[in-house]
N, C-alpha and C positions, 0 to 999 in steps of 0.2 A: 021212804025217806026218813033217815035217823034224825033225832033231835039232839040238842047239845047234851042233855043228860044221858042219852044212850051212847054217846061217843066217849063219855067219861072212862067208863070200864076199860074197853080196848086200848084206849090211849094211855091210861095209867099202866096197864100191863106192859105194853111195849116200852114205854119210858123206863120202867123198872128194869127191863132187860138190857136196854142199851146202857144204863148206869152201871149195871153189874158187869158188863163187858169190859169196863175200866180201860177205856181207850185213851190213856194219858199221854199228851204231847208236851214234851219238855223243850222242844225246839230243835233237837238233834235229829239227824236224818233217820235213824232207825227206831225212833220211839213213835208212839201213837197206837200202833196195832190195830188200825181201823179196819182191817180185814174182818175182825169180829163183829163190828156193828155192820159193816157192809154185808156179811153173810146173813146176819139176822134180818136185815132189811130185804134182801133177795128172797129169803124164805117166806117172809110175811108177805110180800107183794106178788109173788109169782102166781100165776094162774091164768085162766082164759082171758083173752083180750089184752094181755099185757106183755110187751116186749121188754126183756131185761138184759142188760150187758154190764160186765164189770171190767175195770181197768186198773192195771197194776204198774205204776210208775217205778216202784221198787218193792221188794218182798214185804208182805204184812201191811201194806198201805193202800189198800184198795179203795177205790170210789165205784159207786154203782149208779146206773141211769136206768129208770123204768119209764116206759112210754105207753100211753094209749093213743094210737095213731089216729089223726083226724082224717076226714073224708075230702077236705078241700085244701090243697096245698097252698092256696092264696090266703086262707083264713089265719088270723092271728094265733099264735101259740103262746102257752103259758108254762113256765117252769117254777115248781115248788122246790126250793133249794135249802137243804139243811145240813149243816156240818156234823160230822160224827166223832170228832175228837173232843176232848176236854183238857183244861189246864190242870197242872199238878196240884196237890192239897198238902197241907200241914195237918195230919190226922189229929194231933193233940188239941187243936183249936176247935174241934167238932164235938157236938154232944151225941151225935149218932155215927155210925159207920158211913164214911163218905161215898162207899161203893156198895152200900147195902140195899140201896133203893127201897128203903121201908116206907110204908104208908102209915103215917102217924097223925092223928086227929085231922084227917082229910087233906094232908099234904104229903107228896112224894119227896123224900130227902135224898140227897146225893149230888155229887159233882156232876154238873151239866144239866141239873134240873132247871135252871134259869138260862144257862149259856151252853148250847141252845137246844139240848135234846128234847125240851118240852115241845119246840116247834118241829124238830125233825121227826118226832113220833106222831104228833097230830097231823102233820101234812101227809104222812104214810098212811094213817088211818083213814083220813078223807079220800085219798087216792084210791085205797083198796075198797072203800065203800062204793065209790063211783064204779069201779070195775065189776064189782059184784052185781051191781044193778044193771050191767050191760051197757054202760055209758058209750055213746057214739058221738064224739065231739066232732065239730067241723074242723077246728085246728087241733094240732098236737097238744096233749097234756103230758108234761114231763116232770118226773120226780128225780131229783138229783141228790143223792146221799154222798157228800163230798168229804174227803179227808183233808188234814193238815191246814184247816182254817186258822188254827191258833198259833200257827208259825208263819203266817203270811201267804199260805196257799201255794208254796213252791211245788209241793208234791200233791197238790189237790186241784183247786179250780184254775190256778195259773197254768199248771201242766196240761190240764184237760183243755183249757182254751187254746193253747198252743199246738197240741197234738191231736185233740179229737173234738174241734169246735162244732162240727156238725152234729155230734151226739147230744150236746148240751144247749145249742143255740135256741133261743126263744125270743119273741117280740116282747113278752112281759115276764118279769121275774119277781117273785116274793121270797124274802128271806129275813134274817134278823136285821136291826133291832127296832122294835117299836111295839105299840099296842097298848102300853100303859095309859091310864087316864087320870084326869084331875078335874075338879070343879073350879071354874073361873069365878071371879068376884060377882058376876052377874047370875051365878047359878047354873051356867050352861056346862055341861060335861065335855071336855076336850080330849080327844084321842090322838096321840102322836103317830104319825107316819113319816118316817125318815126319808127324805127325797134327795138329800146331799150327803157327802161324806168328805171329811178333811183328808188332805194328802199326807203322805209320810215322806220326811226328809231326814232320816237318821244319818247323822254325821259323826265321824271320829275326829276330834281336834287334838293334834299332836303338839305338845309344848316341849321345847328343847332348853336344856341348860348346860353347865359344865360340871363334870364330875370332880369331887374333891373329898377330903376327909371330914366326917361328920363332927370331929371334935374342934374344927375351926370354921364355924359357919358364918363369921361376921363378913359381910359383903359378898358371900357366895352367890354364884348364878344358879340358884336352885330351882329346878323345874317344878317342884311341888308348890312352892310359893307363887310362882308365876301362874300355874295351873289354878290355884286358889283364886287368884284375881281374875282369870278367865271365867270361873264359875260365877263369881260375885257379879260380874259384868252381865253375863247372861241372865242371872236371876233378876237383876234390876232393870233389865231392858223393857221398854214399853212400845211395842209396835202399834201402828195404827190399827183401829178396830174395823171390822166389817159389820156394819148394821144394815143388813139387807131385808127383804120382805119376809124371808123365812124367820129371821130373828124377831122381827116385828110381831109375827103371828105367835111366836113363842111367848113374848112379853105380854101380849094381850091376855094370854090364858093364865098367867101367874097370879097367886094371891099375894099381891103387893099393893101398896098404896099408889094412887094416881100419880103422886109426885115422883116415886121412885121409878115407876114404869116409864114415865116421861124422860127421866134422866138416863135411863138405860138405852134410850134411843138417841141420846145426844152425844156425838163424838167427843165433845170437849169435857163431858162429865161422867161418861160411862165408866172409866177406870176407877175413879174415886168412889163412885156409886157402888161399884162391885166390891171394893174393899171394905165398905161399911156394912155389907150384908153377912148374915151368919156364914161360917166357912163352908159348909156343904153347898149352900146355894151360890155362894161367890165363886167356888171351884167350878161349878157347872156353867155359870154365866161367863166366866172368863174364857173357858175352853171354847164356848160357842161363838165367841166375838173376836177372838184373837188368835194369830198364829202363836204357838206355844213353844217354849224351849225348856226341856227338862234334863239336866245333866244327871245321868242315873248310874254311870259306870266310870270309876277311875282306876288306872292301872299304871304303876310306875316304881321305880326304885329296885334295887337288887339286894341291899343289905342295910341294916340299921345305921351303920357307921360310915355309909358312903352317901355323899350328896348326890341326888338323883340327876341324871342328864336327860331323861325322857319321861314324860308322863302323858298318857292317852286318856282323853276324856270322851266317853260315848254320850251323845246328846240325842234324845228323842224329840224331834221337831215335827209339829203337826201343823200343816198349813191350811189356812181358810180358802174357800173358793176363790178362784181367780188368780191364786198365787202360782208362779212358775218356779222351776228349780233354779233358774237364774235370780229370782227374787230372794231365794233363800241365801244366796251368797251375799246379796245386798243387805239382808237383815243381819247376818254375822258381821259384815264389815261395819255397820252402824253400831251394833252392840259391843263389839270389841275394841272399836276405835283404833289408837295407835298400836294395839297389840296384834291386829289383824294380819299385818304383813310379816309378823314374827312367829306365826304358827302354821302348821300344815293341816289341811282339812281333806278328808277322805269321805266318800259316799259309802255308807253301809247298806242303805235300802231307801228306794225312791218310788213314789207314785204320786201322780198329780190328784189335786181334788176332783171329785166327780159329782155330777148333778143329773137329775132326771126332770122332765116336765111334770107338772102336777096341776091340779085345779079342775074345776068343772070343764067338761068337754074332753079331758084326758081319759080315755077308756078304763085304764087300771085304777086311777083315782075314783072314778064314778062307781066302779064296782065295790071298791072298799067302802066308800061312803054309803051306799045303798045297804050292804050287809052289816055294817056297823049298827045300823038301826034296829036290827033284830034283837040284839042284846040291850042296846042302849038307845031307845027312841029319843029323837031330837038332839042327839049328840052331834058334835062337830069334829071334823078332822082338822089337825093342825100340822102343817109341814114342819119337819125337824131336820136337824144336822147331826149326823154321827161323828162324834170327835175321835173315835178310834178307827179301826179298819175292819172291813168285812169282805166277802167275796163278791159282793154286788158290784165293786168297781171293775171287775173284769168284764162284766156285761156292759156297764155304762161306757167303758172305754171303746166298746165296739158299737155304740150307738143305741143300745137297747134300753128300755125303760125298766129300772129296778128299784124297788121300795123295800125299806126295812119296816116290816108290819107285824102284826099280831093282834090278838084280843084277849085281854085278861079280865079277871073279875075285879070288883071294886076294892078287894083286899090288896091288889098289887098296883100301887101308885109308882111314881118314879123313884121316890125315896126308898121304898121297899125293894123295888127291882135293882136299883143301884147298889144297895147295901149287900145284897146276896151275890151279885155278879162277881165272880172270882173270889168270893169271900167265904168265911166259915159258915157252916149250917145252911148251905144252899138248899132251897126247897121251893116247890110250887104247889098250889092248891088244885084239886081235881076239877073244881069248877072251871078254873081257866083252861085246863086241858080240853074240857068238853066244848067251851066256847070257841077255842081256837080251831078244833077239828071241824066243827060246824061251819065256822067262818070260811075255812079253805074250800070246804065241800061246796058252798053256795057260790063262792066267787068263781071257782072253776067251771061250775055248771053254767054260769052266766057268760063268762068271758070266752070260753071256747066251745060251748055247747050249741 
């Protein structure tokens, strides 16, 4: 049985290889090249006791599934799911080669080191270790190396769920994001396990005007000016907050005064209280408690001297748990007021918020809580909400329990994690790699063994 320290070397080496494979997904159909990482994982995991299949929704974009079959078809199954693609980089902003995978002062540098090749590699190492030991589980243990997470899973988890659900189905699923820790005001270490995820409601708002000559703008029906007012209203809109039990648990773990923590749980005071906090904290608190509206793309006009008659605004809307797609229309109607009936709204992408059960008595939660104690005795798990999107939603939509989890060293708190996520100089310390691999190893042994 390997220790966390013994897991560090093989996890570091596999992570370096995955980074160097440069599977960059820019959101278009033929980028990603995840077959390179899929092939690496197949080669790493193949061996006695492991069944492996690859799946190709389009050339170069393979996902792979490895399985250690269980002896009891009625026993619960576990899937360790890690995506194999990464987001693009701006090389000029990096101190080191973003695809060099270099080990510098105990940290592996490169795009994907945080999101999420560290977990993809540590999960694979834990899976391989169990196979090498001749692990004979009661329930199936599945490793799912999936493509296209960074573009919403169209050619990855979504495609697999629609076309090969039996290959990836599991009662319990572990994937990103989670595992960072912090010390609460009372000196207790809290480790976040994300059990909920906000929904996606991307919308295109089309604003129309009347074309004319740009030299005579007075009184013109200019679509750009109207679009600017749409953006202003969206920016100033204050939807009602969601202050649920998950948010209350997060607030209890924050290093804030009792007065501020109390205000963050008060619907009448939460917005103004958030506004009073330092921007990095305020941004996080706002995203966790409100449906958000971010106008991120504007397209319109044909020539500098022509008053534009059409402007499109793409808005990234993220919905809190309990919000339906119909509710989104209600939000937009309230935010835009009298302008709502004078714009056209199209759906770009939609998925509802998803949630999984948690707490003592939930087998997956109990397993994570137990094995967190190996690295951090007396630490407490805190349920959290993912404000972005992950592949966990494809499992939750089908009634499976899926958590965003992990285990990092004390060097990786939420601020550190967040600053490196999709950022310059992304990197992860090897201690975290060993802790995570050891974490997955023992959870799998307990849950399906």
